[in-house]
C-alpha angles and dihedrals in degrees: 000000000000091000090052091048092051093045091048092049092052094045095048091047088050091051090055091048091049090050090050093049095046097040108022115189121216098214093197092059099026090232137101115266145157092249090066092053090075089063093070089132124129096282133191088258091055093048092047091048090049091050090051091050094047101042104029105027095032095054103032092041093053092049093041097054092046092049098047090049091052092045094047091048089059091056105034140027109267117266095006118134090254091052092051094042091051092052091048090050093051092045093048098043101037114020097034096059091041097055095039092051090044091051094053093043092048092046092051093047094048089050091059099270126143127242089258092052091046091054090047091049092051091047091051098044108032102074097044091048092048090051090053093044095051087075091060112028106054095054091041091050091046087062092043096048095043101043108025128072114246094247088062099042094100092049090055090044089051090057088054088045090063087068093036096049090048089053093045092049090049092048089049089059095050127089098215110344094162093051091048091050092049091052092050090051091048093245117140132181121245092248089055090054092049091053090056093052 
């Protein structure tokens, strides 16, 4: 478990650093800018993200992947399509929402937020992020669960988490990325249409 915790901490910190280098935020202006790129130092955000990765993802992920494998093996023959699909379903429906909500709550709290603001942040961000992540994680986990031994599941997940943590850190810095994307795609919510009428 300690190896998984250390690996998770490094990968999640790296995701935050990648996000900072690709999309630097000029805190004084609240926009991205080249001036902020020079501040690619190990920031409070990077340390906090690494701690989240190490303590939360490293421990819960290790226990989670062991437990779903054991549970699925009681219901299905190991490595059958039903066994793998069941593990993907559990991972997508249970663990995905848990760690995404936990990430946004933790990020808000470590940035000086209150418990109420952390809950509000998680409520606002979790569903849009999960909708975006459903494109990546189920196929990725299908490979992981079918080809990789259980003891290495979290290591394979951590590789995917490098991309995921970069995305989560980017989403954390945005005001309404999902709303902006919906507008660009021409998708509006029903309440937006009612306001126009």
